[in-house]
Biopython code that builds the backbone (N, CA, C, O; Angstrom):
import numpy as np
from Bio.PDB.StructureBuilder import StructureBuilder

atoms = [
    (1, "MET", "N", (0.778, -1.338, -0.044)),
    (1, "MET", "CA", (-0.035, 0.086, 0.208)),
    (1, "MET", "C", (1.003, 1.175, -0.219)),
    (1, "MET", "O", (2.143, 1.074, 0.234)),
    (2, "PRO", "N", (0.690, 2.225, -1.070)),
    (2, "PRO", "CA", (1.668, 3.223, -0.924)),
    (2, "PRO", "C", (1.469, 4.242, 0.189)),
    (2, "PRO", "O", (1.071, 3.576, 1.145)),
    (3, "GLY", "N", (1.527, 5.202, 0.460)),
    (3, "GLY", "CA", (1.523, 5.831, 1.878)),
    (3, "GLY", "C", (-0.156, 5.878, 2.406)),
    (3, "GLY", "O", (-1.134, 5.356, 1.872)),
    (4, "MET", "N", (-0.081, 6.600, 3.493)),
    (4, "MET", "CA", (-1.356, 6.867, 3.732)),
    (4, "MET", "C", (-1.658, 8.387, 3.443)),
    (4, "MET", "O", (-0.917, 9.369, 3.463)),
    (5, "LEU", "N", (-2.934, 8.250, 3.180)),
    (5, "LEU", "CA", (-3.575, 9.580, 2.690)),
    (5, "LEU", "C", (-4.306, 10.329, 3.800)),
    (5, "LEU", "O", (-4.581, 11.527, 3.732)),
    (6, "PHE", "N", (-4.556, 9.646, 4.679)),
    (6, "PHE", "CA", (-5.433, 10.080, 5.594)),
    (6, "PHE", "C", (-4.600, 9.727, 7.376)),
    (6, "PHE", "O", (-3.915, 8.729, 7.599)),
    (7, "PRO", "N", (-4.888, 10.743, 8.333)),
    (7, "PRO", "CA", (-4.223, 10.259, 9.491)),
    (7, "PRO", "C", (-5.070, 9.294, 10.145)),
    (7, "PRO", "O", (-6.237, 9.305, 9.751)),
    (8, "GLU", "N", (-4.771, 8.445, 11.064)),
    (8, "GLU", "CA", (-5.182, 7.415, 11.664)),
    (8, "GLU", "C", (-6.503, 7.858, 12.668)),
    (8, "GLU", "O", (-6.369, 8.512, 13.701)),
    (9, "LYS", "N", (-7.411, 7.506, 12.293)),
    (9, "LYS", "CA", (-8.595, 7.934, 13.473)),
    (9, "LYS", "C", (-9.944, 7.169, 13.151)),
    (9, "LYS", "O", (-10.252, 6.971, 11.976)),
    (10, "GLU", "N", (-10.753, 6.736, 14.198)),
    (10, "GLU", "CA", (-11.852, 5.975, 13.959)),
    (10, "GLU", "C", (-12.927, 6.670, 12.992)),
    (10, "GLU", "O", (-13.226, 7.863, 12.951)),
    (11, "ASN", "N", (-13.437, 5.592, 12.213)),
    (11, "ASN", "CA", (-14.734, 6.596, 11.413)),
    (11, "ASN", "C", (-15.910, 6.291, 12.377)),
    (11, "ASN", "O", (-16.054, 5.195, 12.919)),
    (12, "SER", "N", (-16.662, 7.254, 12.531)),
    (12, "SER", "CA", (-17.868, 7.243, 13.380)),
    (12, "SER", "C", (-18.843, 6.449, 12.834)),
    (12, "SER", "O", (-19.575, 5.901, 13.658)),
    (13, "TYR", "N", (-19.070, 6.220, 11.600)),
    (13, "TYR", "CA", (-20.006, 5.322, 10.775)),
    (13, "TYR", "C", (-19.989, 3.997, 11.363)),
    (13, "TYR", "O", (-20.986, 3.579, 11.951)),
    (14, "ASP", "N", (-18.749, 3.184, 11.232)),
    (14, "ASP", "CA", (-18.756, 1.565, 11.645)),
    (14, "ASP", "C", (-17.497, 1.081, 12.491)),
    (14, "ASP", "O", (-17.125, -0.091, 12.540)),
    (15, "GLY", "N", (-16.936, 2.075, 13.106)),
    (15, "GLY", "CA", (-15.882, 1.876, 13.933)),
    (15, "GLY", "C", (-14.611, 1.684, 13.363)),
    (15, "GLY", "O", (-13.599, 1.744, 14.060)),
    (16, "SER", "N", (-14.570, 1.429, 11.998)),
    (16, "SER", "CA", (-13.510, 1.143, 11.313)),
    (16, "SER", "C", (-12.522, 2.304, 11.028)),
    (16, "SER", "O", (-12.887, 3.452, 10.773)),
    (17, "THR", "N", (-11.094, 1.844, 11.105)),
    (17, "THR", "CA", (-9.926, 3.566, 10.918)),
    (17, "THR", "C", (-9.957, 3.542, 9.712)),
    (17, "THR", "O", (-10.432, 2.655, 9.003)),
    (18, "THR", "N", (-9.340, 4.732, 9.327)),
    (18, "THR", "CA", (-9.021, 5.124, 7.828)),
    (18, "THR", "C", (-8.048, 4.443, 7.612)),
    (18, "THR", "O", (-7.929, 4.467, 6.387)),
    (19, "ARG", "N", (-7.143, 3.749, 8.092)),
    (19, "ARG", "CA", (-6.142, 2.580, 7.585)),
    (19, "ARG", "C", (-6.770, 1.477, 7.133)),
    (19, "ARG", "O", (-6.542, 0.831, 6.110)),
    (20, "GLU", "N", (-7.660, 1.294, 8.059)),
    (20, "GLU", "CA", (-8.126, -0.004, 7.602)),
    (20, "GLU", "C", (-9.339, 0.157, 6.080)),
    (20, "GLU", "O", (-9.652, -0.732, 5.288)),
    (21, "ASN", "N", (-9.740, 1.440, 6.105)),
    (21, "ASN", "CA", (-10.505, 1.975, 5.071)),
    (21, "ASN", "C", (-9.561, 1.947, 3.507)),
    (21, "ASN", "O", (-9.731, 1.575, 2.347)),
    (22, "GLU", "N", (-8.594, 2.537, 4.270)),
    (22, "GLU", "CA", (-7.684, 3.106, 2.761)),
    (22, "GLU", "C", (-7.099, 1.536, 2.348)),
    (22, "GLU", "O", (-6.639, 1.448, 1.210)),
    (23, "ALA", "N", (-7.088, 0.437, 3.100)),
    (23, "ALA", "CA", (-6.257, -0.728, 2.665)),
    (23, "ALA", "C", (-7.351, -1.308, 1.745)),
    (23, "ALA", "O", (-7.023, -1.793, 0.662)),
    (24, "GLU", "N", (-8.997, -1.266, 2.248)),
    (24, "GLU", "CA", (-9.958, -1.933, 1.325)),
    (24, "GLU", "C", (-10.208, -1.144, 0.186)),
    (24, "GLU", "O", (-10.797, -1.791, -0.680)),
    (25, "ILE", "N", (-9.923, 0.249, -0.182)),
    (25, "ILE", "CA", (-9.445, 0.878, -0.983)),
    (25, "ILE", "C", (-8.540, 0.362, -2.197)),
    (25, "ILE", "O", (-8.791, 0.202, -3.392)),
    (26, "TRP", "N", (-7.543, 0.189, -1.531)),
    (26, "TRP", "CA", (-6.534, -0.213, -2.294)),
    (26, "TRP", "C", (-6.402, -1.750, -2.973)),
    (26, "TRP", "O", (-5.714, -2.118, -3.924)),
    (27, "ARG", "N", (-7.389, -2.549, -2.059)),
    (27, "ARG", "CA", (-7.673, -3.985, -2.315)),
    (27, "ARG", "C", (-8.763, -3.672, -3.410)),
    (27, "ARG", "O", (-8.425, -4.167, -4.485)),
    (28, "LEU", "N", (-9.730, -3.135, -3.459)),
    (28, "LEU", "CA", (-10.581, -3.056, -4.677)),
    (28, "LEU", "C", (-10.136, -2.348, -5.626)),
    (28, "LEU", "O", (-10.636, -2.677, -6.702)),
    (29, "LYS", "N", (-9.371, -1.472, -5.693)),
    (29, "LYS", "CA", (-8.362, -1.079, -6.926)),
    (29, "LYS", "C", (-8.090, -2.223, -7.609)),
    (29, "LYS", "O", (-8.613, -2.591, -8.660)),
    (30, "ASP", "N", (-6.897, -3.000, -6.701)),
    (30, "ASP", "CA", (-6.427, -4.136, -7.321)),
    (30, "ASP", "C", (-7.210, -4.922, -7.956)),
    (30, "ASP", "O", (-7.005, -5.160, -9.147)),
    (31, "GLU", "N", (-8.404, -5.550, -7.178)),
    (31, "GLU", "CA", (-9.294, -6.431, -7.766)),
    (31, "GLU", "C", (-9.835, -5.769, -9.213)),
    (31, "GLU", "O", (-9.765, -6.423, -10.254)),
    (32, "LEU", "N", (-10.289, -4.635, -9.179)),
    (32, "LEU", "CA", (-10.964, -4.018, -10.506)),
    (32, "LEU", "C", (-9.706, -4.287, -11.387)),
    (32, "LEU", "O", (-9.806, -5.199, -12.207)),
    (33, "LEU", "N", (-8.535, -3.598, -11.312)),
    (33, "LEU", "CA", (-7.525, -4.207, -12.294)),
    (33, "LEU", "C", (-7.366, -5.327, -12.699)),
    (33, "LEU", "O", (-7.129, -5.489, -13.896)),
    (34, "THR", "N", (-7.434, -6.228, -11.977)),
    (34, "THR", "CA", (-7.180, -7.531, -12.130)),
    (34, "THR", "C", (-8.373, -8.375, -12.800)),
    (34, "THR", "O", (-8.229, -9.503, -13.271)),
    (35, "SER", "N", (-9.685, -7.580, -12.761)),
    (35, "SER", "CA", (-10.841, -8.105, -13.598)),
    (35, "SER", "C", (-10.505, -7.773, -15.014)),
    (35, "SER", "O", (-10.955, -8.390, -15.980)),
    (36, "ARG", "N", (-9.783, -6.879, -15.070)),
    (36, "ARG", "CA", (-9.784, -6.261, -16.562)),
    (36, "ARG", "C", (-8.458, -6.908, -17.134)),
    (36, "ARG", "O", (-7.977, -6.536, -18.204)),
    (37, "VAL", "N", (-7.964, -7.786, -16.443)),
    (37, "VAL", "CA", (-6.573, -8.342, -17.127)),
    (37, "VAL", "C", (-6.969, -8.945, -18.414)),
    (37, "VAL", "O", (-7.986, -9.609, -18.613)),
    (38, "ASN", "N", (-5.906, -8.592, -19.400)),
    (38, "ASN", "CA", (-6.044, -9.417, -20.590)),
    (38, "ASN", "C", (-5.570, -10.587, -20.821)),
    (38, "ASN", "O", (-4.436, -10.710, -21.283)),
    (39, "ILE", "N", (-6.325, -11.607, -20.551)),
    (39, "ILE", "CA", (-5.651, -13.232, -20.587)),
    (39, "ILE", "C", (-5.991, -13.772, -21.760)),
    (39, "ILE", "O", (-7.178, -13.846, -22.077)),
    (40, "PRO", "N", (-4.919, -14.259, -22.633)),
    (40, "PRO", "CA", (-5.375, -15.074, -23.818)),
    (40, "PRO", "C", (-6.649, -15.917, -23.677)),
    (40, "PRO", "O", (-6.868, -16.443, -22.586)),
    (41, "PRO", "N", (-7.442, -16.074, -24.620)),
    (41, "PRO", "CA", (-8.431, -17.208, -24.522)),
    (41, "PRO", "C", (-7.995, -18.304, -24.531)),
    (41, "PRO", "O", (-8.691, -19.100, -23.900)),
    (42, "GLU", "N", (-6.789, -18.859, -25.157)),
    (42, "GLU", "CA", (-6.535, -19.991, -25.312)),
    (42, "GLU", "C", (-5.134, -20.310, -24.056)),
    (42, "GLU", "O", (-4.715, -19.415, -23.322)),
    (43, "ASP", "N", (-4.657, -21.566, -24.044)),
    (43, "ASP", "CA", (-3.793, -21.660, -23.378)),
    (43, "ASP", "C", (-2.613, -20.390, -22.842)),
    (43, "ASP", "O", (-1.837, -19.971, -23.701)),
    (44, "GLU", "N", (-2.548, -19.971, -21.793)),
    (44, "GLU", "CA", (-1.653, -18.809, -21.518)),
    (44, "GLU", "C", (-0.114, -19.147, -21.613)),
    (44, "GLU", "O", (0.740, -18.264, -21.536)),
    (45, "GLU", "N", (0.142, -20.300, -21.763)),
    (45, "GLU", "CA", (1.760, -20.742, -22.296)),
    (45, "GLU", "C", (2.113, -20.768, -23.701)),
    (45, "GLU", "O", (3.265, -20.733, -24.133)),
    (46, "SER", "N", (0.941, -20.838, -24.457)),
    (46, "SER", "CA", (1.327, -21.017, -26.011)),
    (46, "SER", "C", (0.863, -19.462, -26.848)),
    (46, "SER", "O", (1.339, -18.937, -27.854)),
    (47, "SER", "N", (0.009, -19.139, -26.154)),
    (47, "SER", "CA", (-0.834, -18.019, -26.965)),
    (47, "SER", "C", (-0.398, -16.561, -26.737)),
    (47, "SER", "O", (-0.877, -15.962, -25.775)),
    (48, "PRO", "N", (0.533, -15.908, -27.605)),
    (48, "PRO", "CA", (0.715, -14.485, -27.156)),
    (48, "PRO", "C", (-0.444, -13.557, -26.868)),
    (48, "PRO", "O", (-1.362, -13.636, -27.684)),
    (49, "PRO", "N", (-0.587, -12.733, -25.923)),
    (49, "PRO", "CA", (-1.594, -12.087, -25.568)),
    (49, "PRO", "C", (-1.649, -10.743, -26.241)),
    (49, "PRO", "O", (-0.535, -10.336, -26.569)),
    (50, "ARG", "N", (-2.770, -9.859, -26.564)),
    (50, "ARG", "CA", (-2.840, -8.414, -27.179)),
    (50, "ARG", "C", (-1.949, -7.849, -26.185)),
    (50, "ARG", "O", (-1.664, -8.470, -25.160)),
    (51, "PRO", "N", (-1.480, -6.646, -26.461)),
    (51, "PRO", "CA", (-1.042, -5.534, -25.538)),
    (51, "PRO", "C", (-2.196, -4.903, -24.604)),
    (51, "PRO", "O", (-3.309, -4.563, -25.008)),
    (52, "GLY", "N", (-1.872, -4.840, -23.696)),
    (52, "GLY", "CA", (-2.778, -3.887, -22.491)),
    (52, "GLY", "C", (-2.539, -4.686, -21.123)),
    (52, "GLY", "O", (-1.501, -5.290, -20.852)),
    (53, "ILE", "N", (-3.730, -4.584, -20.263)),
    (53, "ILE", "CA", (-3.387, -5.087, -19.098)),
    (53, "ILE", "C", (-3.210, -6.182, -18.807)),
    (53, "ILE", "O", (-4.117, -6.987, -19.022)),
    (54, "LEU", "N", (-2.068, -6.585, -18.254)),
    (54, "LEU", "CA", (-1.917, -7.959, -18.311)),
    (54, "LEU", "C", (-1.335, -8.463, -16.920)),
    (54, "LEU", "O", (-1.005, -7.589, -16.118)),
    (55, "LYS", "N", (-1.179, -9.823, -16.561)),
    (55, "LYS", "CA", (-0.569, -10.091, -14.949)),
    (55, "LYS", "C", (1.139, -10.031, -15.481)),
    (55, "LYS", "O", (1.546, -10.545, -16.523)),
    (56, "LYS", "N", (1.737, -9.495, -14.776)),
    (56, "LYS", "CA", (3.423, -9.363, -14.577)),
    (56, "LYS", "C", (3.768, -10.592, -15.365)),
    (56, "LYS", "O", (4.483, -10.411, -16.351)),
    (57, "HIS", "N", (3.355, -11.880, -15.076)),
    (57, "HIS", "CA", (4.098, -13.113, -14.966)),
    (57, "HIS", "C", (3.836, -13.479, -16.672)),
    (57, "HIS", "O", (4.594, -14.137, -17.385)),
    (58, "ILE", "N", (2.802, -12.975, -16.988)),
    (58, "ILE", "CA", (2.360, -13.563, -18.469)),
    (58, "ILE", "C", (2.963, -12.436, -19.489)),
    (58, "ILE", "O", (3.171, -12.823, -20.639)),
    (59, "ALA", "N", (3.246, -11.141, -19.183)),
    (59, "ALA", "CA", (3.937, -10.222, -19.838)),
    (59, "ALA", "C", (5.468, -11.052, -19.806)),
    (59, "ALA", "O", (6.043, -11.409, -20.834)),
    (60, "GLU", "N", (5.859, -11.218, -18.771)),
    (60, "GLU", "CA", (7.286, -11.392, -18.737)),
    (60, "GLU", "C", (7.625, -12.760, -19.547)),
    (60, "GLU", "O", (8.714, -12.922, -20.097)),
    (61, "ARG", "N", (6.615, -13.701, -19.566)),
    (61, "ARG", "CA", (6.828, -15.035, -20.401)),
    (61, "ARG", "C", (6.684, -14.661, -21.791)),
    (61, "ARG", "O", (6.901, -15.609, -22.545)),
    (62, "PHE", "N", (6.356, -13.470, -22.420)),
    (62, "PHE", "CA", (6.205, -13.228, -23.827)),
    (62, "PHE", "C", (7.091, -11.591, -23.849)),
    (62, "PHE", "O", (6.685, -10.637, -24.512)),
    (63, "GLN", "N", (8.100, -11.566, -23.149)),
    (63, "GLN", "CA", (9.305, -10.606, -23.162)),
    (63, "GLN", "C", (8.405, -9.422, -23.690)),
    (63, "GLN", "O", (8.502, -9.061, -24.863)),
    (64, "MET", "N", (7.529, -8.823, -22.813)),
    (64, "MET", "CA", (6.662, -7.625, -23.105)),
    (64, "MET", "C", (7.157, -6.592, -22.068)),
    (64, "MET", "O", (7.613, -6.938, -20.978)),
    (65, "LEU", "N", (7.031, -5.161, -22.507)),
    (65, "LEU", "CA", (7.773, -4.399, -21.629)),
    (65, "LEU", "C", (6.291, -3.256, -21.087)),
    (65, "LEU", "O", (5.323, -2.813, -21.704)),
    (66, "GLU", "N", (6.742, -3.129, -19.733)),
    (66, "GLU", "CA", (5.559, -2.064, -19.078)),
    (66, "GLU", "C", (5.556, -0.662, -19.793)),
    (66, "GLU", "O", (6.560, -0.111, -20.245)),
    (67, "VAL", "N", (4.489, -0.252, -19.821)),
    (67, "VAL", "CA", (4.558, 1.187, -20.618)),
    (67, "VAL", "C", (5.187, 2.072, -19.671)),
    (67, "VAL", "O", (6.171, 2.756, -19.951)),
    (68, "MET", "N", (4.470, 2.052, -18.260)),
    (68, "MET", "CA", (4.936, 2.896, -16.996)),
    (68, "MET", "C", (5.022, 2.123, -16.028)),
    (68, "MET", "O", (4.054, 1.469, -15.640)),
    (69, "PRO", "N", (6.364, 2.062, -15.399)),
    (69, "PRO", "CA", (6.264, 1.140, -14.598)),
    (69, "PRO", "C", (5.057, 1.257, -13.253)),
    (69, "PRO", "O", (4.758, 2.345, -12.761)),
    (70, "GLY", "N", (4.634, 0.325, -12.926)),
    (70, "GLY", "CA", (3.458, 0.062, -12.085)),
    (70, "GLY", "C", (2.114, 0.068, -12.661)),
    (70, "GLY", "O", (1.145, -0.156, -11.937)),
    (71, "SER", "N", (1.989, 0.297, -13.861)),
    (71, "SER", "CA", (0.768, 0.520, -14.738)),
    (71, "SER", "C", (0.277, -0.952, -15.182)),
    (71, "SER", "O", (-0.883, -0.919, -15.594)),
    (72, "ARG", "N", (0.758, -2.002, -15.199)),
    (72, "ARG", "CA", (0.174, -3.419, -15.630)),
    (72, "ARG", "C", (0.000, -2.992, -16.857)),
    (72, "ARG", "O", (-0.477, -3.962, -17.446)),
    (73, "VAL", "N", (0.124, -1.913, -17.773)),
    (73, "VAL", "CA", (-0.091, -2.194, -19.220)),
    (73, "VAL", "C", (1.340, -2.418, -19.776)),
    (73, "VAL", "O", (2.355, -1.853, -19.370)),
    (74, "PHE", "N", (1.235, -3.539, -20.992)),
    (74, "PHE", "CA", (2.161, -4.073, -21.399)),
    (74, "PHE", "C", (2.171, -4.077, -22.886)),
    (74, "PHE", "O", (1.068, -4.390, -23.333)),
    (75, "ILE", "N", (3.148, -3.807, -23.876)),
    (75, "ILE", "CA", (3.426, -3.807, -25.269)),
    (75, "ILE", "C", (4.513, -4.650, -25.487)),
    (75, "ILE", "O", (5.285, -4.880, -24.556)),
    (76, "TYR", "N", (4.692, -5.173, -26.657)),
    (76, "TYR", "CA", (5.941, -5.708, -27.191)),
    (76, "TYR", "C", (6.793, -5.043, -27.649)),
    (76, "TYR", "O", (6.433, -4.108, -28.365)),
    (77, "GLU", "N", (8.191, -5.253, -27.428)),
    (77, "GLU", "CA", (9.189, -4.331, -27.448)),
    (77, "GLU", "C", (9.272, -3.741, -29.017)),
    (77, "GLU", "O", (9.787, -2.625, -29.077)),
    (78, "GLN", "N", (8.981, -4.135, -29.888)),
    (78, "GLN", "CA", (8.968, -3.856, -31.199)),
    (78, "GLN", "C", (7.944, -2.487, -31.101)),
    (78, "GLN", "O", (8.355, -1.337, -31.257)),
    (79, "GLN", "N", (6.777, -2.789, -30.861)),
    (79, "GLN", "CA", (5.757, -1.715, -30.547)),
    (79, "GLN", "C", (6.133, -0.565, -29.751)),
    (79, "GLN", "O", (5.604, 0.514, -30.017)),
    (80, "MET", "N", (6.921, -0.645, -28.873)),
    (80, "MET", "CA", (7.572, 0.499, -27.809)),
    (80, "MET", "C", (8.410, 1.193, -28.996)),
    (80, "MET", "O", (8.164, 2.389, -29.153)),
    (81, "ASN", "N", (9.431, 0.578, -29.914)),
    (81, "ASN", "CA", (10.267, 1.005, -30.407)),
    (81, "ASN", "C", (9.711, 2.052, -31.545)),
    (81, "ASN", "O", (10.232, 3.141, -31.790)),
    (82, "ASP", "N", (8.434, 1.452, -32.255)),
    (82, "ASP", "CA", (7.718, 2.032, -33.371)),
    (82, "ASP", "C", (7.163, 3.128, -32.644)),
    (82, "ASP", "O", (7.454, 4.212, -33.150)),
    (83, "ALA", "N", (6.462, 3.191, -31.624)),
    (83, "ALA", "CA", (5.883, 4.502, -30.767)),
    (83, "ALA", "C", (6.972, 5.557, -30.580)),
    (83, "ALA", "O", (6.768, 6.761, -30.737)),
    (84, "ARG", "N", (7.891, 5.136, -30.309)),
    (84, "ARG", "CA", (9.199, 6.136, -30.028)),
    (84, "ARG", "C", (9.633, 6.600, -31.073)),
    (84, "ARG", "O", (10.039, 7.757, -30.968)),
    (85, "ASN", "N", (9.736, 5.974, -32.420)),
    (85, "ASN", "CA", (10.047, 6.386, -33.466)),
    (85, "ASN", "C", (8.818, 7.574, -34.026)),
    (85, "ASN", "O", (9.067, 8.718, -34.406)),
    (86, "LYS", "N", (7.512, 6.949, -33.948)),
    (86, "LYS", "CA", (6.505, 7.939, -33.979)),
    (86, "LYS", "C", (6.388, 9.224, -33.363)),
    (86, "LYS", "O", (5.874, 10.234, -33.844)),
    (87, "LEU", "N", (6.967, 9.057, -32.150)),
    (87, "LEU", "CA", (6.928, 10.332, -31.319)),
    (87, "LEU", "C", (7.520, 11.129, -31.500)),
    (87, "LEU", "O", (7.139, 12.232, -31.108)),
    (88, "LYS", "N", (9.082, 10.960, -32.365)),
    (88, "LYS", "CA", (9.916, 11.789, -32.965)),
    (88, "LYS", "C", (9.119, 12.678, -33.943)),
    (88, "LYS", "O", (9.237, 13.900, -34.036)),
    (89, "GLU", "N", (8.286, 11.885, -34.661)),
    (89, "GLU", "CA", (7.485, 12.573, -35.668)),
    (89, "GLU", "C", (6.152, 13.683, -35.142)),
    (89, "GLU", "O", (6.130, 14.865, -35.485)),
    (90, "SER", "N", (5.398, 13.226, -34.516)),
    (90, "SER", "CA", (4.281, 13.933, -33.517)),
    (90, "SER", "C", (3.913, 13.204, -32.436)),
    (90, "SER", "O", (4.110, 11.994, -32.544)),
    (91, "GLY", "N", (3.413, 13.610, -31.378)),
    (91, "GLY", "CA", (2.720, 12.803, -30.368)),
    (91, "GLY", "C", (1.164, 12.292, -30.594)),
    (91, "GLY", "O", (0.450, 11.515, -29.961)),
    (92, "THR", "N", (0.963, 13.100, -31.809)),
    (92, "THR", "CA", (-0.514, 12.647, -32.418)),
    (92, "THR", "C", (-0.374, 11.233, -32.714)),
    (92, "THR", "O", (-1.215, 10.411, -32.352)),
    (93, "LYS", "N", (1.233, 10.774, -33.712)),
    (93, "LYS", "CA", (1.059, 9.896, -34.584)),
    (93, "LYS", "C", (1.386, 8.653, -33.735)),
    (93, "LYS", "O", (0.979, 7.539, -34.065)),
    (94, "ALA", "N", (2.275, 8.910, -32.418)),
    (94, "ALA", "CA", (2.371, 7.886, -31.252)),
    (94, "ALA", "C", (0.911, 7.555, -30.738)),
    (94, "ALA", "O", (0.542, 6.382, -30.772)),
    (95, "ALA", "N", (0.203, 8.384, -30.341)),
    (95, "ALA", "CA", (-1.017, 7.994, -29.715)),
    (95, "ALA", "C", (-1.801, 7.275, -30.484)),
    (95, "ALA", "O", (-2.303, 6.259, -30.004)),
    (96, "LEU", "N", (-2.045, 7.611, -31.702)),
    (96, "LEU", "CA", (-2.641, 6.680, -32.605)),
    (96, "LEU", "C", (-2.355, 5.389, -32.808)),
    (96, "LEU", "O", (-3.146, 4.513, -33.159)),
    (97, "PHE", "N", (-0.931, 5.258, -32.527)),
    (97, "PHE", "CA", (-0.349, 3.991, -33.178)),
    (97, "PHE", "C", (-0.606, 3.423, -31.831)),
    (97, "PHE", "O", (-1.258, 2.387, -31.963)),
    (98, "LEU", "N", (-0.304, 3.742, -30.354)),
    (98, "LEU", "CA", (-0.902, 2.846, -29.513)),
    (98, "LEU", "C", (-2.131, 2.418, -29.477)),
    (98, "LEU", "O", (-2.372, 1.217, -29.362)),
    (99, "LEU", "N", (-3.282, 3.534, -29.591)),
    (99, "LEU", "CA", (-4.389, 3.169, -29.657)),
    (99, "LEU", "C", (-4.798, 1.898, -30.526)),
    (99, "LEU", "O", (-5.711, 1.130, -30.221)),
    (100, "GLN", "N", (-4.049, 1.799, -31.566)),
    (100, "GLN", "CA", (-4.164, 0.410, -32.474)),
    (100, "GLN", "C", (-3.608, -0.602, -32.044)),
    (100, "GLN", "O", (-4.045, -1.707, -32.367)),
    (101, "CYS", "N", (-2.642, -0.491, -31.311)),
    (101, "CYS", "CA", (-1.848, -1.599, -30.530)),
    (101, "CYS", "C", (-2.887, -2.251, -29.361)),
    (101, "CYS", "O", (-2.964, -3.462, -29.155)),
    (102, "PHE", "N", (-3.662, -1.243, -28.645)),
    (102, "PHE", "CA", (-4.633, -1.607, -27.595)),
    (102, "PHE", "C", (-5.755, -2.120, -28.210)),
    (102, "PHE", "O", (-6.308, -3.054, -27.629)),
    (103, "TYR", "N", (-6.204, -1.740, -29.218)),
    (103, "TYR", "CA", (-7.733, -1.833, -29.674)),
    (103, "TYR", "C", (-7.616, -2.258, -30.869)),
    (103, "TYR", "O", (-6.677, -1.930, -31.594)),
    (104, "LYS", "N", (-8.942, -3.360, -31.363)),
    (104, "LYS", "CA", (-9.097, -3.706, -32.654)),
    (104, "LYS", "C", (-9.612, -2.512, -33.304)),
    (104, "LYS", "O", (-10.101, -1.612, -32.621)),
    (105, "THR", "N", (-9.532, -2.426, -34.696)),
    (105, "THR", "CA", (-9.804, -1.414, -35.625)),
    (105, "THR", "C", (-11.574, -1.123, -35.569)),
    (105, "THR", "O", (-12.096, -0.019, -35.728)),
    (106, "LYS", "N", (-12.146, -2.141, -35.358)),
    (106, "LYS", "CA", (-13.574, -2.113, -35.400)),
    (106, "LYS", "C", (-14.045, -1.407, -33.961)),
    (106, "LYS", "O", (-15.147, -0.865, -33.875)),
    (107, "ASP", "N", (-13.101, -1.462, -32.826)),
    (107, "ASP", "CA", (-13.653, -0.913, -31.477)),
    (107, "ASP", "C", (-13.304, 0.577, -31.612)),
    (107, "ASP", "O", (-13.640, 1.405, -30.766)),
    (108, "LEU", "N", (-12.608, 0.871, -32.726)),
    (108, "LEU", "CA", (-12.250, 2.195, -32.552)),
    (108, "LEU", "C", (-12.829, 3.289, -33.644)),
    (108, "LEU", "O", (-12.587, 4.496, -33.617)),
    (109, "VAL", "N", (-13.510, 2.715, -34.450)),
    (109, "VAL", "CA", (-14.306, 3.166, -35.658)),
    (109, "VAL", "C", (-15.283, 4.081, -35.085)),
    (109, "VAL", "O", (-15.885, 3.597, -34.126)),
    (110, "GLY", "N", (-15.658, 5.454, -35.456)),
    (110, "GLY", "CA", (-16.474, 6.070, -34.738)),
    (110, "GLY", "C", (-16.445, 6.852, -33.794)),
    (110, "GLY", "O", (-17.276, 7.753, -33.681)),
    (111, "LYS", "N", (-15.405, 6.632, -32.876)),
    (111, "LYS", "CA", (-15.067, 6.806, -31.894)),
    (111, "LYS", "C", (-13.965, 8.391, -31.868)),
    (111, "LYS", "O", (-13.023, 8.675, -32.607)),
    (112, "LYS", "N", (-14.586, 9.194, -30.676)),
    (112, "LYS", "CA", (-13.603, 10.595, -30.763)),
    (112, "LYS", "C", (-12.652, 10.734, -30.002)),
    (112, "LYS", "O", (-11.950, 11.742, -30.069)),
]
sb = StructureBuilder()
sb.init_structure("model")
sb.init_model(0)
sb.init_chain("A")
sb.init_seg("    ")
for serial, (resi, resn, name, xyz) in enumerate(atoms, 1):
    if name == "N":
        sb.init_residue(resn, " ", resi, " ")
    sb.init_atom(name, np.array(xyz, "f"), 0.0, 1.0, " ", f" {name:<3s}", serial, name[0])
structure = sb.get_structure()
């Protein structure tokens, strides 16, 4: 758990402490992220996953790179290199490229 956001004190509603409440918030955030984890539909061992939110051990197995430390968002090394090259041209090109990495074209059509 990263640091305490609030000082330790008792909550008047249910008697729990802010430390307990904050721990529960972090647990729920982790549960939400885990529920959105991109797990390959076939066998985890053989099928390379799409880039996105992944469990770290799966990403490491396929030599994927975390976009930002602690984000659990992974892409392949070649995609990272391509995004960096596009960033030299323009930020918009890099952003569009990353959107194409994470989403299928049909999911992006008509979105702003």
